C-alpha positions as CSV (number, residue, x, y, z in Angstrom):
1,M,4.8,7.7,5.2
2,A,5.3,8.8,8.7
3,I,3.6,7.9,12.1
4,K,1.3,9.9,14.0
5,I,1.4,9.8,18.0
6,D,-1.6,11.1,20.2
7,K,-0.1,12.9,23.0
8,D,-3.5,12.9,25.0
9,C,-3.0,9.0,25.1
10,C,0.8,8.6,25.2
11,V,1.8,7.4,28.8
12,G,5.7,8.4,28.5
13,C,6.7,4.9,28.7
14,A,9.4,5.5,25.9
15,A,9.0,1.5,24.8
16,C,8.3,3.5,21.2
17,V,11.8,5.1,21.7
18,D,13.8,1.9,22.4
19,A,11.8,0.0,19.8
20,C,12.4,2.3,16.9
21,P,15.2,1.2,14.5
22,V,16.0,4.2,13.1
23,G,15.8,6.7,16.1
24,V,12.8,8.9,14.7
25,I,11.0,8.7,18.1
26,E,12.3,11.1,21.2
27,M,10.8,12.0,24.6
28,V,9.9,15.4,24.7
29,D,8.1,16.8,28.1
30,G,7.4,13.3,29.1
31,K,5.5,12.1,26.2
32,A,6.7,10.5,22.7
33,D,7.5,12.8,20.0
34,P,8.4,11.6,16.3
35,V,11.1,14.8,16.3
36,R,12.6,13.1,12.9
37,N,9.8,11.8,11.1
38,D,11.1,12.8,7.7
39,D,13.7,9.8,8.5
40,C,10.8,7.2,9.4
41,T,10.8,4.2,7.0
42,S,7.2,3.1,8.1
43,C,8.4,-0.3,9.7
44,G,5.4,-0.2,12.1
45,V,7.8,-1.6,14.9
46,C,6.6,1.7,17.2
47,V,2.8,0.9,16.6
48,E,3.2,-2.9,17.3
49,T,5.4,-1.8,20.9
50,C,3.1,0.8,22.2
51,P,1.2,-0.7,25.2
52,V,-1.9,1.9,24.6
53,N,-2.0,1.8,20.9
54,C,-1.3,5.6,20.9
55,I,1.1,5.4,17.9
56,E,-0.6,5.0,13.9
57,L,1.3,5.1,10.7
58,A,0.1,8.2,8.7
59,D,0.4,9.4,5.1
């Protein structure tokens, strides 16, 4: 499994970047981007951390 980030919703706070224990998420053009999504462990920490609920676990 991996994550999906709604970039239209993302406010660029980078909370998910700091929270991700495996470093899957990076900031790209001021928005969170799961650049290493294949390494995602689906722990859900980023989902819980996002203050605007823009991240979800995806199949």
